[in-house]
N, C-alpha and C positions, 0 to 999 in steps of 0.2 A: 107509413103513418107519420104525419107531421104533428109534432107536439105544439100545444099552445105556448108553453114555456120550455125552452131548451134548458136542460140541467146537465152539467158536465161534472163528472167526478175527476178529481186529481188525487193520485196517490203519490205522495212525496217520498223520495228515497233519501239515501245518505246525503247530507248537506242541504236538502230541501225539506225543512221541517215545518215551514209555515209559508203562507202567501201574504206578505205584508200589504200587497196592493188590493186585497179584498175590501170592498165597501159594504157597509151595513152588516157587519160581522155578527154572527150568533154561534153559540156552542150548543151542540146536541149530544147528550150522553145517552147513547142508544144501546139497548140490549136486543139481540136477535135470537132466533131459534138455534143458532150455531154459536152462541156466546157473544162476548163483547168485542167490538173492533179494536184495532191497535191503539187508537186514541179517540178522544172526543172528536166529533165531526164538526169542522168549522164551515159554516155556510156564509155566503156573501155574494157580491156581484163584481164582475169585471166587465165594464162596457155593456151593462144591462144583461149580461148572461149570468144566470145563477150557477154558482160553483159549490160543490161539496168536497171539502179537502180532508184527507186522512193522512196522518204521518205514519208511514208504513212500519217504522221501527219503534213507534211510541215516542211520547214526549221525553226528551233527554236521551234518545237512542238506547232504549233498555231491552229491546227484543232482538235476539239472534234471527237470522233469516228463517231458520226452521222453527222458531217459536212464534212467528207471525201467524195470527189467525186469519188466513186468507179467506176462508169461507165467510167469516163474520164481516170482514171488510167489504167483500163484494155484495153480499146480500143486504147489508146496511145501505149501500149506495142504491141498490135496486129498490128498497123500501122507500127511499127518499125521492124516487122518480128519475134517477140518473139513466140516461140512454147512451151517453158517450163517456168513455173513461180514458184518461191519459196517465200512464205511469211514468215516473222519472226514476232512472236507475243509474248507478255508477257501475262501470264495467271495465274489465281488462281487455287488452287487444291481443289477438292472435295473428295479426298481419302487420307487416312493415308499414304499409301505407295507411293504417288506422292508428294515428299517432295520439299520444297523450294530449288531451285538450280537445280532440275532435269530437264531433257529434255523429251518432249513427241512429238512423230510423230503421230498425231491423224488420225483415219480412218473414223470417223463419226462426224456428226454435228447435233445439234438441233438448229433450227433458232427461237429464241425468241425475235427477233427485231420486231418493230412495225411501224417504220416511215421512212424506207429506200427504195430507188428505187432498186429493186432486179432483174430487167430484162432490156435488151436493147430493147425488142420488145413491140408491141402495135402500136398505130397510123397506123392501117391498116394492120398489120401483126401479125399472131398468131403462136407462136412457143412453143412446149412442149418438153423439153429435158428430157431424162432419168437422174435421179440424185440419184439413190439408193446408189451408192458409190461416195460420193462427192469429195474425193481426188483421184488423179491419183495413182493407185496401183503401177505402174512401178516406178514413181518418188518417192513414199513413200519408196520403197525398197532401192532405191539409197541413200535416205537421212538417213535411218536407218543404212545402211552399213557405210556411211561417219561418222555419229555420233559415231558409235562404234569404228571406227579407231581413232577418235579424243578424245575419252573418256579418262578421267583421274580419279583419286580416289575421286575427289570432286563431280562428277556428275553420276547419274544413267540415262540411256537412256531407256525410255519406248516405246515399238514398236507399241502400239495402244492406243486408248482412244477416248472417245466421248467428243467433244467440244461443249458447249452450248454458244451461242452468245447472249448477251443482248445489249440494246441500250446504257446504261450508260448515262452520264458520272459518275453518282453515282455508288459506289460499292453496292453489294447486301445487303438487310436486312437479319437478321438471319433466318427469316421464309422463305424467297426466297431461301437462300443457302441450307437449309434443304430440301426444295421442289425439287430443281434441283437434289439433290442426289437421291431422290426417283424416278426421271425420268431416272436414269441411266447415268447421265452426270458425267464425270471424271474431266474435267477442265472447266474453265469459262473465257471467254474473250469478247471483244467488237468489233472485226474487221473481223473475218473470214467469216462473212456473211454481205453483199452479195458478197464479194470478190470471194469466191469459185463458187457461182452460175454464176456470170458474166464470170469468166474464162472459165467455161464449155460451156456457150453460145457462147463464142468467139473461141471455139475449141483449147484452151490453156491447156496443162497439168499442173495442179496446186497441190501443196502440201505445208505444212507449218512445220516450226520448232517452237514448242511452248515451251517457257521458263517459268518454274514455279517460281513464285516470292513469293507466300504466300498461306495460307490455307483458303482464303476467310474469312468468319466469322462463319462457321458452327461449329467450335470446341469451344463449349461454355466455356471450361476451359481456353481458351486463350483470350487475350485482342483483341480489334478490330485490323484490319489490320493497320500496321504502315508503312506509306508511305516512311519514311527514310530507314527502313529495306528493303523494296521493291527495292528502288533505288540502295542500296548497292549490293543486289543480282543480279540485272539487269546488273550492270557493269561487274561482273564476267561472267554472262551468255552471254553477247554480245560478249565477246572475244571468248568464245567457239563457238558461232554461226558463227562468221566470219571465224574461223579456219575450221569448218565443211564445209562451202561453198567452201573454197579452195580445199577441198578434193573431194566434189561431182561434181563440175563443169567439170573437165576434163573427168569424166566418162559419161557425156552426149554428148560428142563430136560426131556429126554425128549419134546419136541414132534416131531411128524412133519412133514417138509417137504411143501409142496404138490406133487402129482404132476407138474404142468406144469413144475416145476423138476427134481425128483428123477429124473424119467423122460424128460427132454427129448430125450435122444439116441436113445431107443428107435425113433422114427420119423424121425429127422433125418439119419441116416447114409445117404448116397445110394450110396456105393461098396460093392459086395459085399465082405464081410469077406475072402473068399479071394483077392480081387484087390489087397488092400492090402499094400504091401511090408513085409517082416518088420521091417526097421529102423525103419520108421514106427510099426508096431504096438508095438515095444519102447519107443520114445520116448513113446508115448501110453498106455502100460500103466496108469498111475494113473487115467486117464479112461475107458478102454474095457474094463477087465478084466471087468466084470460082463456085458459083451456078447460077449466073446471066449472066456471060460472054458467 
């Protein structure tokens, strides 16, 4: 299905708290059936593409990764008509060749979180979505192309990688960092889950720009992660990410989502619609209305 107006959600992470390039800006203070999003949603346009921006950690970075209301963030974007969503995330590297300052467009996730609400469903409705490829492959390719066009001599763009998500807010122990490497993880962060799961449940095409800030703590010859060094790298990376967004957004104008995302609920709702409690249907109306109307 091709939208008359393409609306892209941007979820800004650490160091990306605003998109100054947005034109015709408006603020929306939205309440959802799952509570309030992390911040007011800033809407505006980049190259005639409508954007809805959320600051993942709130204005002033007041929310821990496990305090973020991921459900409210995603369903708010859905209510506003978002079909594409790009997350921006700071990550640590678990590989020698993924250096601080590099950019990764991950293609896989290991969810090692323990205390987060990772689904919209339950309360009388059972939904099992396919999630073998957690990031939208079409959007990933668009991001890779945009990052390559934005590339300069300071950054290397890696076209794939496995992102392991932990609760935090503490960074890893050395033992954990070495363990994650044996699991096949390439980068480590605290926010892509349940963000990616919820986006898929909402039939939103989701991908992320991962900004490498450090080597975690697995490189025993190095000192512990230095927060000030991370912040300095993030300032540079945030400029790159915003420039890459300027490049990728026009390429999404009037693009059709892949059906494995846009129609994922069609065969994933296990519960008969007539058996779903009315209050649950009301809470999930932004997600289910095309299947219940």
